[in-house]
C-alpha positions in Angstrom: 90.7 -28.1 -8.1 89.9 -24.6 -7.1 87.1 -22.8 -8.9 87.0 -19.0 -9.0 84.2 -17.6 -6.9 82.9 -15.7 -9.8 82.2 -18.9 -11.6 79.9 -20.2 -8.8 76.3 -20.1 -9.7 74.3 -17.6 -7.6 71.1 -18.6 -6.0 68.1 -17.2 -7.6 66.7 -14.3 -5.7 63.0 -13.9 -5.7 61.7 -10.4 -5.8 60.3 -9.3 -2.4 56.7 -10.4 -2.0 54.3 -7.7 -1.5 51.9 -8.1 1.2 48.4 -8.3 -0.1 46.1 -5.7 1.3 43.2 -7.0 3.2 40.2 -7.2 0.9 37.4 -5.3 2.5 33.9 -6.3 1.5 32.1 -3.5 -0.3 29.8 -1.6 1.9 26.3 -3.0 2.1 23.8 -1.2 0.1 21.5 1.0 2.1 18.0 -0.5 2.5 15.7 0.7 -0.2 13.3 3.4 0.9 9.7 2.3 0.2 7.9 4.4 -2.4 5.8 7.3 -1.1 2.4 5.6 -0.9 3.8 2.4 0.6 5.8 4.3 3.1 2.6 6.2 4.2 0.7 2.9 4.5 3.4 1.3 6.6 3.5 4.4 8.9 -0.3 4.7 9.2 -1.1 1.0 9.5 -4.7 1.9 8.7 -6.2 2.2 5.2 -9.7 3.6 5.4 -11.9 2.2 2.6 -14.4 4.8 1.7 -17.9 3.6 0.7 -20.9 5.9 0.3 -24.3 6.2 -1.4 -23.4 9.4 -3.2 -20.5 11.7 -3.8 -21.5 14.4 -1.3 -21.7 11.9 1.5 -18.4 10.3 0.4 -16.6 13.7 0.7 -18.2 14.6 4.0 -17.3 11.2 5.4 -13.7 11.5 4.1 -13.3 14.9 5.7 -14.6 13.6 9.0 -12.2 10.6 8.9 -9.3 12.9 8.2 -10.2 15.1 11.2 -10.1 11.8 13.2 -6.5 11.2 12.1 -6.8 9.0 9.0 -4.1 9.7 6.5 -4.5 6.9 3.9 -7.7 6.3 2.0 -8.8 4.1 -0.8 -12.1 4.0 -2.6 -13.5 1.0 -4.5 -13.4 1.5 -8.2 -17.1 0.7 -8.6 -18.0 3.4 -6.1 -16.1 6.0 -8.1 -17.4 4.8 -11.4 -21.1 4.8 -10.6 -21.6 7.2 -7.7 -24.6 9.4 -8.3 -24.7 13.1 -9.1 -23.0 15.4 -6.7 -21.2 18.7 -6.3 -17.4 18.5 -5.6 -15.4 21.5 -4.7 -18.2 23.8 -5.9 -18.4 22.2 -9.3 -21.3 20.0 -10.4 -20.1 16.5 -11.4 -22.1 13.6 -12.6 -19.9 10.6 -13.1 -22.6 8.7 -15.0 -23.8 11.3 -17.5 -20.4 12.5 -18.4 -19.9 9.1 -19.9 -17.3 6.3 -19.8 -13.7 7.2 -19.0 -14.3 10.9 -19.1 -17.0 10.7 -16.4 -14.9 8.5 -14.1 -11.7 10.6 -14.5 -13.5 13.9 -14.0 -15.3 12.7 -10.8 -12.2 11.0 -9.3 -10.0 14.0 -10.1 -12.3 16.3 -8.3 -12.5 14.1 -5.3 -8.7 13.7 -5.1 -8.3 17.4 -5.8 -10.7 18.5 -3.0 -9.2 16.2 -0.4 -5.6 16.9 -1.3 -6.1 20.6 -1.4 -7.5 20.5 2.1 -5.0 17.9 3.4 -1.8 17.9 1.3 -0.3 15.0 3.2 -3.2 12.7 2.4 -2.5 9.4 0.5 -5.3 8.3 -1.8 -5.7 5.0 -3.6 -8.3 3.1 -5.7 -9.3 -0.4 -4.9 -11.1 -3.3 -6.7 -9.0 -2.6 -9.8 -9.5 -5.7 -11.9 -7.7 -4.9 -15.2 -5.0 -2.7 -16.8 -7.5 -0.4 -18.4 -9.1 0.5 -15.1 -5.6 0.9 -13.6 -4.8 3.5 -16.2 -8.0 5.4 -15.6 -7.4 5.4 -11.8 -3.8 6.6 -12.3 -4.8 9.2 -14.8 -7.3 10.5 -12.2 -4.5 10.9 -9.5 -4.5 7.6 -7.5 -1.2 7.1 -5.6 -1.7 3.4 -5.1 -3.9 0.6 -6.5 -5.4 -2.5 -4.8 -7.0 -5.6 -6.2 -8.8 -8.6 -4.6 -6.4 -10.8 -6.6 -3.2 -10.5 -8.5 -3.5 -8.9 -12.0 -0.1 -9.6 -13.5 -0.5 -7.1 -16.3 -1.0 -4.3 -13.7 2.0 -5.5 -11.7 4.3 -5.5 -14.8 2.9 -2.2 -16.1 3.7 -0.4 -12.8 7.1 -2.0 -12.2 8.9 1.3 -12.7 6.0 3.6 -11.7 5.7 5.8 -8.7 2.2 4.5 -8.3 2.3 1.4 -6.1 0.3 -1.7 -6.8 -0.9 -4.0 -3.9 -2.2 -7.3 -5.4 -4.5 -9.5 -3.5 -3.4 -13.0 -2.3 -4.9 -15.7 -0.1 -2.5 -18.7 -0.1 1.3 -19.2 0.1 1.3 -20.1 -3.6 -0.3 -16.8 -4.4 2.2 -14.9 -2.2 5.1 -16.6 -3.9 3.6 -15.9 -7.4 3.0 -12.2 -6.7 6.4 -11.6 -5.1 8.2 -13.5 -7.8 6.5 -11.1 -10.3 7.8 -8.1 -8.4 5.2 -7.3 -5.7 6.7 -5.5 -2.7 3.6 -5.8 -0.6 0.4 -7.9 -0.8 -3.1 -7.7 0.5 -4.5 -10.8 2.2 -8.1 -11.0 1.2 -10.6 -12.1 2.4 -8.9 -12.6 5.7 -11.7 -12.7 8.3 -13.6 -15.6 6.6 -10.3 -17.6 6.5 -9.8 -17.4 10.2 -8.8 -13.8 10.8 -5.7 -13.2 13.0 -5.0 -16.9 13.3 -4.8 -17.3 9.5 -2.8 -14.1 9.2 -0.2 -15.4 11.5 0.0 -18.7 9.7 0.4 -17.1 6.3 3.0 -14.7 7.5 5.4 -17.2 9.1 7.0 -18.4 5.8 7.2 -14.8 4.5 8.5 -12.7 7.4 10.1 -10.3 4.8 6.9 -9.6 2.9 4.7 -6.7 4.1 1.1 -7.8 4.2 -2.1 -5.8 4.4 -5.0 -7.5 6.1 -8.4 -6.8 4.4 -12.1 -7.7 4.9 -14.3 -7.7 7.9 -11.7 -6.1 10.3 -13.0 -4.2 13.4 -11.2 -1.5 15.3 -10.7 -3.7 18.3 -8.9 -6.3 16.1 -6.2 -3.9 14.8 -3.6 -4.8 17.5 -4.2 -8.5 17.1 -3.7 -8.4 13.3 -0.5 -6.3 13.7 0.8 -8.8 16.3 -0.1 -11.6 13.8 2.2 -10.0 11.2 0.0 -7.5 9.3 1.8 -4.4 8.3 -1.5 -2.5 7.9 -5.2 -3.2 7.9 -8.1 -2.1 5.7 -11.1 -0.7 7.6 -14.4 0.0 5.9 -17.6 -0.2 7.9 -15.6 -0.1 11.1 -15.0 3.7 10.3 -17.6 4.4 7.7 -20.5 2.9 9.6 -23.5 2.6 7.2 -26.1 3.8 9.7 -24.0 6.8 10.7 -23.4 7.6 7.0 -27.1 7.4 6.3 -28.0 9.7 9.2 -25.1 12.1 8.4 -23.5 11.7 11.8 -20.1 12.7 10.6 -18.8 13.7 14.1 -19.3 10.1 15.2 -17.4 8.9 12.1 -14.5 11.2 13.2 -14.6 9.5 16.6 -14.4 6.1 15.0 -11.5 7.3 12.9 -9.7 8.7 15.9 -10.2 5.4 17.8 -8.8 3.4 14.8 -5.7 5.6 14.5 -5.1 5.4 18.2 -5.4 1.6 18.2 -3.0 1.5 15.2 -0.5 3.7 17.1 -0.7 1.5 20.2 0.0 -1.6 18.1 3.3 -0.2 17.0 4.6 0.2 20.5 
């Protein structure tokens, strides 16, 4: 029996398949630029820890170190709170008699103001900050970064969105993990020299190659290169630049020479 062609079922015709465009991965996000103070620390590799018997000596020593090439300073909180009477920037300041927060803030403001007026590119921080109240005082006075011998979680959380950078102190892998998990971008290894110096720095850095570490305590100028090679992103130098005897005798030109040598060693360690 013949069947009309029009009655034959037509094969189903699938619509033409569109070629799927290759899925390109979204561009990788640009690496985050470190905050101003942190960037300055990583460039300098030297944080000069300013200690002095009085405010006049502190300022003269700071100026001498800047002339030697130092660009990043930090002063211990206790020094700034209890430094004796002095004249800063032509204005008499007594951090003790002014009383409490007002005295601290007034003195520190004048120190920062004097140094930054003379050297606009200077980065200034406050160290040995042990609680959130002291952190607020230091920030109010103009500190651009804060450092502690340990990790103060309240400070770390308070400054999470702040332009002021907080560098907590650590000593063990557990403390590094704890600080970084809480948001720290850089840590200070303290006290590093009594734990083995460069050897300890190298051992602590190995599990955390991505974490910038600042080595602190008992470091000499001749050790800068060794610490950098061991993984330190920067070192804190105190007596190595601000030699107690030179400070006592007012030999600030020699302090400038020590600062120049320290900055030269830091520069050589980068190469």
